[in-house]
RODRENMAR-455338 format. One line per 3 residues: for each residue x, y, z of C-alpha. Coordinates in pm, whole numbers. Layout:
! RODRENMAR-455338
X/Y/Z ~ ... .
//
This chain:
! RODRENMAR-455338
1116/-1938/564 ~ 875/-1837/291 ~ 554/-1736/473 .
341/-1818/168 ~ 419/-2187/220 ~ 303/-2189/583 .
-37/-2298/705 ~ -225/-2101/974 ~ -45/-2281/1255 .
298/-2220/1099 ~ 226/-1850/1048 ~ 111/-1820/1409 .
432/-1988/1527 ~ 635/-1716/1351 ~ 407/-1436/1469 .
265/-1367/1124 ~ -85/-1252/1206 ~ -184/-1031/912 .
-155/-1057/535 ~ -8/-787/315 ~ -265/-572/134 .
-375/-722/-197 ~ -438/-391/-372 ~ -339/-28/-369 .
-674/64/-212 ~ -619/-182/75 ~ -264/-52/130 .
-381/310/116 ~ -657/246/371 ~ -420/55/600 .
-166/338/595 ~ -435/598/653 ~ -559/417/965 .
-225/296/1109 ~ -149/532/1396 ~ 169/349/1498 .
317/369/1150 ~ 222/736/1119 ~ 395/804/1447 .
707/610/1345 ~ 731/772/1001 ~ 609/1115/1103 .
250/1219/1056 ~ 346/1505/822 ~ 532/1268/588 .
239/1025/579 ~ -9/1312/529 ~ 195/1452/238 .
235/1106/82 ~ -141/1043/99 ~ -214/1385/-54 .
29/1311/-337 ~ -131/969/-397 ~ -479/1130/-402 .
-369/1374/-674 ~ -189/1099/-865 ~ -501/880/-858 .
-717/1169/-984 ~ -477/1212/-1277 ~ -467/837/-1349 .
-848/814/-1341 ~ -860/1059/-1635 ~ -627/845/-1849 .
-712/556/-2072 ~ -582/212/-1980 ~ -285/216/-2222 .
-177/568/-2128 ~ -210/486/-1756 ~ -2/168/-1793 .
271/352/-1985 ~ 280/633/-1730 ~ 308/389/-1438 .
583/185/-1608 ~ 784/498/-1685 ~ 737/639/-1336 .
783/329/-1123 .
//
C-alpha cells in the first residue's frame, strides 16, 4: 500500500501517525531529539553524524549555489 494515497483514516488503520520530514532541517531536528533512535543506533554514532553534518553545512553555506549543487551531486 502506498501511504501517500491514504486519507487520515487509512493511515491510522495502518498505524501511520507521523509524516517523514520535508527538509534536511526537519530531519536533523528530529534525529537530534529522538532518544529512542539514538539509543538504538548508539548515541556516539548519532553524535558524530550530527557533528559531521554541522561541519558539512558550514562548508556548504560558504559555497555559491552552482558549486554547492555540484558538490552534493558528486558526493551523494
